LOTI-930412 format. One record per residue: x, y, z of N, C-alpha, C in turn; residue in three letters. Coordinates in Angstrom, 2 decimals. Last residue first. Layout:
<pts>
PT     n.u     n.v     n.w    ca.u    ca.v    ca.w     c.u     c.v     c.w   r
PT       X       Y       Z       X       Y       Z       X       Y       Z ALA
...
</pts>
This chain:
<pts>
PT     n.u     n.v     n.w    ca.u    ca.v    ca.w     c.u     c.v     c.w   r
PT   25.54  -13.79   -9.62   25.46  -14.62  -10.87   26.42  -14.14  -11.98 ALA
PT   25.66  -11.84   -8.15   26.64  -12.58   -7.80   26.49  -13.75   -8.93 ALA
PT   23.28  -10.14   -8.79   24.75   -9.80   -9.02   25.85  -10.67   -8.73 LEU
PT   21.03  -11.89   -8.34   21.61  -11.45   -9.71   23.00  -11.15   -9.51 ARG
PT   21.45  -12.12   -5.08   21.54  -13.29   -6.29   21.93  -12.83   -7.18 PRO
PT   20.90   -9.11   -4.83   21.96   -9.92   -4.13   22.45  -11.47   -5.46 GLU
PT   18.11   -8.16   -5.15   19.11   -8.18   -5.86   20.71   -8.80   -6.01 GLU
PT   17.09   -8.81   -2.57   16.67   -9.76   -3.79   17.74   -9.46   -4.94 ARG
PT   18.44   -7.25   -0.53   18.47   -8.81   -0.55   18.23   -9.39   -1.66 ASP
PT   17.85   -4.61   -1.75   19.38   -5.40   -2.05   19.11   -6.92   -1.80 ALA
PT   15.10   -4.66   -0.94   15.79   -4.31   -2.49   17.10   -4.92   -2.80 ALA
PT   14.95   -4.92    1.75   14.50   -5.89    1.07   15.01   -5.62   -0.66 HIS
PT   16.81   -2.20    2.08   17.62   -3.97    2.58   16.45   -4.69    1.67 ARG
PT   14.70   -0.09    1.42   16.30   -0.39    0.57   16.79   -1.66    1.17 ALA
PT   12.67   -0.78    2.79   12.56   -1.35    1.38   13.81   -1.04    0.43 MET
PT   13.73   -0.22    5.52   13.12   -1.53    5.04   13.26   -1.85    3.69 ALA
PT   14.16    2.43    5.04   15.40    1.75    5.25   15.21    0.14    4.58 SER
PT   11.41    3.44    4.05   12.63    3.72    3.41   14.19    2.72    3.50 ARG
PT   10.93    2.79    7.07    9.83    2.36    5.77   10.82    2.19    4.67 ARG
PT   11.91    4.57    8.51   11.97    2.96    8.84   11.33    2.23    7.77 ALA
PT   11.24    7.32    7.67   12.63    6.50    7.53   12.88    4.78    8.06 ALA
PT    8.54    7.50    8.36    9.08    7.03    6.69   10.37    6.74    6.69 ALA
PT    8.51    7.05   11.00    7.77    5.91   10.43    8.32    5.91    8.89 TRP
PT   10.05    9.47   11.58   10.53    8.16   12.07    9.82    7.32   11.28 THR
PT    8.28   11.54   10.58    9.46   11.42   10.14    9.77    9.80   10.49 GLY
PT    5.74   10.78   11.91    5.25   10.48   10.74    7.04   10.52   10.14 LEU
PT    6.19   11.31   14.74    6.32    9.78   14.23    6.19    9.85   12.80 VAL
PT    7.45   13.71   14.41    8.18   13.16   14.87    7.84   11.69   14.52 PHE
PT    4.73   14.87   14.32    5.54   14.87   13.09    6.70   14.32   13.19 GLY
PT    3.82   14.17   16.44    2.94   14.09   15.66    3.93   13.88   14.28 PHE
PT    5.30   15.81   18.30    4.75   14.46   18.43    4.80   13.59   17.20 LEU
PT    5.08   18.34   17.53    6.02   17.75   17.46    6.08   16.45   17.32 VAL
PT    2.24   18.39   18.39    2.33   18.25   17.08    3.88   18.38   16.48 HIS
PT    2.61   18.51   21.07    1.54   17.64   20.45    1.60   17.65   18.92 GLU
PT    3.65   21.01   21.47    5.00   19.33   22.04    3.57   18.43   21.08 VAL
PT    2.33   22.67   21.07    3.66   22.45   20.39    3.75   21.39   20.34 THR
PT    0.22   22.56   22.86   -0.35   22.70   21.28    0.86   22.36   20.42 PHE
PT    1.88   23.20   25.24    1.48   21.54   24.86    0.58   21.63   23.67 THR
PT    2.13   25.56   24.52    3.37   24.68   24.80    2.78   23.44   24.83 GLY
PT   -0.28   27.27   23.98    0.54   27.09   23.18    1.87   26.24   23.32 TRP
PT   -2.83   25.79   25.45   -1.94   26.28   25.89   -0.58   26.22   24.69 GLY
PT   -5.64   25.32   25.00   -4.95   24.22   25.22   -3.45   24.30   25.94 VAL
PT   -6.40   28.03   24.05   -7.12   27.27   25.69   -6.61   26.03   25.64 MET
PT   -4.76   28.51   22.18   -4.88   29.38   23.36   -5.28   28.56   24.70 SER
PT   -5.55   26.64   20.27   -4.33   26.75   20.88   -4.07   27.59   22.01 PRO
PT   -8.74   27.51   19.85   -7.82   26.07   20.62   -6.56   26.16   21.10 ILE
PT  -10.19   29.15   19.11   -9.03   29.68   20.40   -8.21   28.46   20.92 ASP
PT  -12.12   28.09   17.41  -10.77   29.12   16.69  -10.05   29.27   17.94 GLU
PT  -13.95   26.56   19.51  -12.76   26.18   18.24  -11.87   26.99   17.61 VAL
PT  -14.87   28.78   21.10  -14.10   27.04   21.28  -13.27   26.08   20.19 ALA
PT  -15.64   30.76   19.64  -14.30   30.70   19.94  -13.69   29.47   20.63 GLU
PT  -17.62   28.61   16.91  -17.26   29.55   17.75  -15.74   29.75   18.23 GLY
PT  -19.07   26.57   16.32  -18.03   26.12   17.63  -17.83   27.24   18.48 GLY
PT  -19.28   25.84   13.14  -19.61   26.05   14.17  -18.53   25.86   14.79 GLY
PT  -18.72   26.11    9.85  -18.96   24.57   10.43  -20.11   25.24   11.71 VAL
PT  -17.51   28.60    9.64  -18.51   27.92    8.93  -19.14   26.25    9.47 VAL
PT  -16.03   29.33   11.74  -17.00   30.26   11.39  -18.02   29.64    9.74 GLU
PT  -14.43   27.13   12.57  -15.83   27.82   13.43  -16.36   28.52   12.71 ALA
PT  -13.43   26.46   10.40  -14.24   25.98   10.97  -14.90   26.19   11.59 THR
PT  -11.61   29.03   10.18  -12.78   28.70    8.85  -13.71   27.66    9.55 ILE
PT  -10.05   28.54   12.31  -10.79   29.88   12.60  -12.18   29.52   11.11 PRO
PT   -8.82   26.02   11.66   -9.46   26.56   12.74  -10.24   27.45   12.64 LEU
PT   -7.34   26.73    9.23   -8.53   25.23    9.32   -9.57   25.90   10.49 THR
PT   -5.64   28.80    9.73   -6.33   28.72    8.72   -7.66   27.86    8.68 VAL
PT   -4.23   28.83   11.83   -4.30   30.29   11.27   -5.37   30.21   10.10 TRP
PT   -3.73   26.30   12.92   -4.19   27.30   13.98   -4.54   28.78   13.27 SER
PT   -3.47   24.95   10.84   -4.52   24.57   11.41   -4.89   25.90   12.68 MET
PT   -0.57   25.99   10.20   -1.68   26.05    9.37   -3.33   26.16   10.28 PHE
PT    0.39   25.55   12.55    0.50   26.97   12.58   -0.91   26.99   11.09 LEU
PT    0.42   22.64   12.61    0.40   23.88   13.92   -0.31   24.84   13.15 MET
PT    1.82   22.08   10.42    0.59   21.29   10.50    0.10   22.53   11.35 VAL
PT    4.42   22.95   10.96    3.67   23.99    9.90    2.29   23.43    9.94 LEU
PT    4.82   21.05   13.11    4.59   22.15   13.21    4.35   23.09   12.05 LEU
PT    5.10   18.35   11.34    3.94   18.94   12.22    3.88   20.40   12.67 GLY
PT    7.22   19.61    9.62    6.29   19.32    8.90    5.09   19.47   10.22 PHE
PT    9.42   19.66   11.68    8.80   20.43   10.75    7.60   20.82   10.38 ALA
PT    9.53   16.69   12.06    9.02   17.58   13.10    8.76   19.13   12.46 ILE
PT    9.92   15.87    9.66    8.64   15.44   10.11    8.32   16.45   11.10 GLY
PT   12.34   16.20    8.74   11.36   17.20    8.10    9.97   16.97    8.62 ALA
PT   13.74   15.02   11.20   13.67   16.94   11.23   12.68   16.99    9.99 PRO
PT   13.13   12.74    9.77   12.94   13.20   11.32   12.92   14.30   11.50 VAL
PT   14.65   13.02    7.25   13.22   12.48    7.40   12.68   13.03    8.70 LEU
PT   17.49   13.13    7.87   16.43   13.96    6.59   15.23   14.25    6.97 VAL
PT   18.42   11.13    9.07   18.83   12.49    9.67   18.46   13.83    8.72 ALA
PT   17.26    8.75    7.92   16.77    9.70    9.39   17.17   10.72    9.45 ALA
PT   16.58    8.92    4.43   17.21    8.89    5.36   16.79    9.32    6.93 GLY
PT   15.12   11.40    2.09   15.73   10.08    2.44   16.81    9.61    3.68 ARG
PT   13.20   13.01   -0.10   14.03   13.04    0.98   14.33   11.46    1.05 LEU
PT   11.82   13.30   -2.86   13.21   12.76   -2.48   13.96   12.77   -1.75 GLY
PT    9.52   15.12   -3.23   10.77   15.56   -3.08   12.39   14.59   -3.36 ILE
PT    7.95   12.52   -3.22    8.25   13.29   -4.52    9.39   14.30   -4.46 ALA
PT    8.22   11.49   -0.77    8.40   10.99   -2.32    8.62   11.83   -3.27 ARG
PT    7.49   13.82    1.04    8.43   13.14    0.81    9.12   12.23    0.01 ALA
PT    4.78   14.21    0.21    5.77   15.06   -0.56    7.28   14.68   -0.37 LEU
PT    3.37   11.91    1.15    3.67   12.27   -0.99    4.51   13.25   -1.23 GLY
PT    3.78   11.72    3.36    4.55   10.94    2.94    4.55   11.05    1.06 PHE
PT    2.04   14.08    4.18    3.66   14.13    4.34    4.57   13.06    3.46 PHE
PT   -0.40   13.69    3.19    0.23   14.80    2.38    1.91   14.42    2.91 LEU
PT   -0.68   11.43    5.00   -0.74   11.41    3.33   -0.30   12.14    2.74 LEU
PT   -0.80   12.91    6.82    0.08   11.54    6.81   -0.34   11.61    5.41 GLY
PT   -2.98   14.58    6.65   -1.60   15.31    6.77   -0.77   13.90    6.56 TRP
PT   -4.92   12.43    6.46   -4.86   13.41    5.90   -3.65   14.13    5.65 VAL
PT   -4.89   11.49    9.35   -4.63   10.40    8.19   -4.28   11.61    6.90 ALA
PT   -5.66   13.68   10.98   -4.41   13.06   11.05   -4.01   12.18    9.69 GLY
PT   -8.41   13.74   10.25   -7.38   14.95    9.95   -5.88   14.31    9.77 VAL
PT   -9.10   11.27   11.29   -9.28   11.54    9.85   -8.76   12.77    9.22 MET
PT   -8.90   11.59   13.79   -7.93   10.72   13.46   -8.22   10.71   11.73 MET
PT  -10.31   13.54   14.37   -9.14   13.75   15.21   -8.23   12.80   14.12 HIS
PT  -12.75   12.48   13.74  -12.55   13.65   13.22  -11.08   13.61   13.27 VAL
PT  -12.97   10.47   15.94  -13.02   10.12   14.28  -12.41   11.50   13.66 GLY
PT  -13.03   11.79   18.31  -11.65   10.63   17.93  -11.75   10.51   16.42 LEU
PT  -15.36   13.45   18.12  -14.18   14.01   18.32  -12.55   12.85   17.84 GLY
PT  -17.08   11.15   18.42  -17.04   12.27   17.06  -15.86   12.81   16.99 VAL
PT  -16.62    9.98   20.47  -16.45    9.13   19.49  -16.17   10.14   18.20 LEU
PT  -17.53   11.97   22.11  -15.82   11.38   22.44  -15.55   10.53   21.22 ALA
PT  -20.34   12.49   21.85  -19.17   13.05   21.33  -18.18   12.65   21.32 PRO
PT  -20.81    9.19   22.58  -21.12    9.85   21.54  -20.36   10.93   21.18 GLY
PT  -20.00    9.21   25.46  -19.44    8.53   24.75  -19.68    8.98   23.31 VAL
PT  -18.39   11.30   27.81  -19.95   11.26   26.54  -19.31   10.36   25.46 ASP
PT  -17.11   11.07   30.70  -16.99   10.62   29.40  -18.20   10.92   28.82 LEU
PT  -14.66   12.19   33.53  -16.07   12.30   32.26  -16.07   11.86   31.17 GLU
PT  -12.53   11.64   34.53  -12.69   10.67   33.72  -14.05   10.75   33.23 PHE
PT  -12.04   13.07   36.82  -11.13   13.27   35.64  -11.56   12.77   34.70 LEU
PT  -13.40   14.69   39.46  -13.98   13.45   38.53  -13.45   13.78   37.34 GLU
PT  -12.65   17.26   40.86  -11.88   15.78   41.05  -12.22   14.69   39.92 GLY
PT  -14.41   19.32   39.98  -14.84   18.27   40.83  -13.75   17.17   41.40 ARG
PT  -13.65   19.90   37.46  -13.18   21.03   38.78  -13.64   20.26   39.97 ALA
PT  -14.42   17.84   36.11  -12.50   17.54   36.26  -12.38   18.82   37.77 ALA
PT  -16.93   18.88   35.52  -16.57   17.29   36.24  -15.17   17.39   36.96 ALA
PT  -16.16   20.44   34.21  -16.94   20.96   35.19  -16.67   19.69   36.13 GLU
PT  -15.40   19.24   31.43  -14.17   20.10   32.50  -14.96   20.69   33.95 MET
PT  -17.57   18.06   31.22  -16.32   17.05   31.33  -14.96   17.80   32.09 SER
PT  -19.61   20.21   30.50  -19.66   18.70   31.02  -18.15   18.06   31.82 ALA
PT  -18.08   21.32   28.10  -18.12   21.73   29.36  -18.28   20.64   30.93 MET
PT  -18.09   19.05   26.07  -16.28   19.62   26.62  -16.84   20.33   27.89 MET
PT  -20.76   18.84   26.54  -20.02   17.48   26.68  -18.60   18.48   26.74 ALA
PT  -21.60   21.07   24.71  -22.07   20.47   25.97  -21.27   19.46   26.51 ASP
PT  -20.49   22.34   22.18  -19.74   22.25   23.78  -20.52   21.72   25.18 ASP
PT  -21.65   21.08   19.68  -21.90   21.73   20.46  -20.65   21.57   21.46 GLY
PT  -21.15   19.17   17.60  -22.30   18.61   18.79  -22.58   19.49   19.71 VAL
PT  -19.41   20.09   15.76  -20.34   18.77   15.00  -21.40   18.65   16.08 LEU
PT  -17.80   21.72   17.27  -18.24   22.20   15.89  -18.93   21.11   15.66 PRO
PT  -16.69   19.60   19.36  -17.67   21.02   19.43  -18.29   21.50   18.19 THR
PT  -15.19   17.57   19.12  -16.30   17.37   18.31  -16.99   18.62   18.68 ALA
PT  -12.34   18.50   20.56  -12.56   18.58   19.25  -14.09   18.31   18.45 ILE
PT  -13.57   18.16   22.96  -13.20   20.03   22.47  -13.41   19.51   21.05 HIS
PT  -14.11   15.47   23.53  -15.17   16.70   23.25  -14.72   17.84   22.77 HIS
PT  -10.94   15.08   23.23  -12.29   14.56   22.28  -12.95   15.24   22.69 LEU
PT  -10.07   16.65   25.79   -9.73   16.98   23.93  -10.86   16.52   23.32 PRO
PT  -11.29   15.50   27.91  -11.76   16.92   27.21  -11.41   17.09   25.96 THR
PT  -10.76   13.02   28.97  -11.64   13.00   27.69  -12.19   14.55   27.21 PHE
PT   -9.72   13.88   31.71   -8.95   13.42   30.50   -9.75   13.33   28.93 PHE
PT   -9.65   17.15   32.67  -10.35   15.85   32.24   -9.82   15.56   31.39 GLY
PT   -8.03   19.38   33.54   -9.84   19.80   32.86  -10.30   18.23   32.36 ILE
PT   -5.53   19.45   34.44   -6.04   19.35   35.26   -8.14   19.93   34.87 ASP
PT   -2.81   20.10   33.15   -3.93   21.03   32.77   -5.07   20.83   33.83 GLN
PT   -1.16   17.91   34.49   -1.16   19.31   34.73   -2.26   20.32   34.20 TYR
PT   -3.65   15.59   34.11   -2.69   15.72   34.74   -1.99   17.06   35.43 THR
PT   -5.22   15.27   31.61   -5.74   14.85   33.31   -4.85   15.10   34.07 ALA
PT   -4.44   16.91   29.80   -5.33   17.52   30.44   -5.85   16.57   31.65 ALA
PT   -2.08   15.12   29.78   -1.82   16.61   29.68   -3.37   17.41   30.32 ALA
PT   -3.58   12.70   28.59   -2.44   12.33   29.73   -2.98   14.27   30.46 ILE
PT   -4.35   14.18   26.04   -5.38   13.59   27.13   -4.69   13.54   28.41 MET
PT   -2.16   14.65   24.79   -3.21   15.65   24.77   -4.11   15.51   25.93 ALA
PT   -1.34   11.92   24.37   -0.03   13.22   25.19   -1.18   14.04   25.44 PHE
PT   -3.23   10.78   22.66   -3.13   10.14   23.92   -2.43   11.08   24.97 VAL
PT   -2.94   12.40   20.47   -4.11   12.33   21.44   -3.94   12.10   22.81 GLY
PT   -0.45   11.19   19.26   -0.67   12.84   19.52   -1.69   13.12   20.35 MET
PT   -1.24    8.39   18.64   -0.49    9.26   19.82   -0.54   10.51   20.41 ILE
PT   -3.16    9.24   16.83   -3.41    8.75   17.90   -2.10    8.91   19.20 ALA
PT   -1.61   10.33   14.96   -2.55   11.50   15.50   -3.02   11.00   16.67 SER
PT    0.01    8.32   14.30    0.71    9.97   14.80   -0.49   10.48   15.47 ALA
PT   -1.66    6.34   13.09   -1.06    6.30   14.34   -0.32    7.62   15.18 VAL
PT   -3.01    8.15   10.68   -3.99    7.79   11.95   -2.72    7.72   13.33 ILE
PT   -0.35    8.57    9.76   -1.11    9.60   10.00   -1.96    9.29   11.03 GLY
PT    0.03    5.72    8.56    1.16    6.44    9.66    0.62    7.98   10.19 ALA
PT   -2.00    5.36    6.82   -1.87    4.76    8.32   -1.25    5.35    9.35 VAL
PT   -1.32    7.40    5.02   -2.62    7.41    5.91   -2.83    6.83    6.90 VAL
PT    1.21    6.45    3.99    1.15    7.66    4.78   -0.12    7.60    5.49 GLY
PT    0.30    3.81    3.24    1.01    3.99    4.22    1.35    5.13    5.01 ILE
PT   -1.23    4.70    1.29   -1.77    3.94    1.75   -0.87    3.99    3.37 GLY
PT    0.84    6.17   -0.54   -0.45    6.76    0.09   -1.15    5.76    1.33 ILE
PT    2.38    4.02   -1.33    3.00    5.47   -0.53    1.48    5.72   -0.14 THR
PT    0.88    2.26   -2.93    1.10    2.27   -1.38    1.62    2.90   -0.55 ARG
PT   -0.07    4.29   -4.81   -0.89    3.64   -4.04   -0.54    3.14   -2.62 GLY
PT    2.67    4.57   -6.30    2.11    6.26   -5.24    0.90    5.04   -4.46 TRP
PT    4.88    1.49   -5.90    3.64    2.34   -6.63    3.24    3.86   -5.50 GLY
PT    8.20    1.09   -4.62    6.82    1.03   -4.73    5.84    1.97   -5.14 GLU
PT   10.45    2.61   -4.34   10.45    1.84   -5.57    8.92    1.34   -5.98 ARG
PT   11.25    4.53   -2.43    9.96    4.45   -2.83    9.78    3.68   -4.15 TRP
PT   14.71    4.68   -2.72   13.60    4.58   -1.91   12.44    4.99   -2.67 PRO
PT   16.35    1.77   -5.14   16.19    3.47   -4.47   14.81    3.60   -3.62 SER
PT   17.44   -0.29   -5.20   17.78   -0.14   -4.00   17.06    1.41   -3.54 THR
PT   17.20   -0.78   -7.89   16.52   -1.71   -7.01   16.31   -1.03   -5.86 ALA
PT   18.83    1.27   -9.19   17.71    1.42   -9.50   16.58    0.51   -8.55 ARG
PT   21.60   -0.25   -8.36   21.15    1.26   -7.95   19.49    1.72   -7.87 ARG
PT   21.29   -2.85   -9.68   21.48   -2.58   -8.02   20.93   -1.11   -7.58 ARG
PT   21.54   -1.77  -12.29   20.31   -2.37  -11.71   19.99   -2.49  -10.61 THR
PT   23.87   -0.76  -12.15   22.93    0.23  -12.42   21.56   -0.75  -11.86 LEU
PT   25.41   -3.23  -11.75   25.80   -2.00  -10.65   24.34   -0.99  -10.93 GLU
PT   25.03   -4.30  -14.13   24.84   -5.07  -12.52   24.03   -4.11  -11.41 ALA
PT   26.58   -2.85  -15.55   25.09   -2.81  -15.97   24.41   -3.78  -14.65 MET
</pts>
């Protein structure tokens, strides 16, 4: 009986679904932030299109492409940090919200399927990030361009960014999700084991 109690207490995701979803949302936001930082560094260095251009680009369906074009034109003149605060904040907000949704989905799926261990969760996170990239490229972005607006500037984001950079961005996103999930499960298992140890000893 004591051993059965220990196994139940140390099983992954012993906490409620609400907490799992909440952690997934936070992890998605953090992962999207890291992804975004990489995108902006790439834009300001080897792409040479302006540090804030990715944020302006994301905001295009809602605010138009003026800010994005101005940022790229400034970069062509050597001004890499041209910023239009309003569109940049819109782009940041959209990026974080999308990241939160995907983070929620990954953590929910990981719990439902019963994935455990860094050796499984980290590769699963990376694979998930790549699936997100394909879904966004082939479904979400074309629909957004058609329904909300933005035209080719939105539909062709992967090509405009470059598939290599776009892929690395999503690998980073998935890596953070998988690493976070693995660390969370490990911490939960340790906590449950520590809590049950006195009972077993008794």
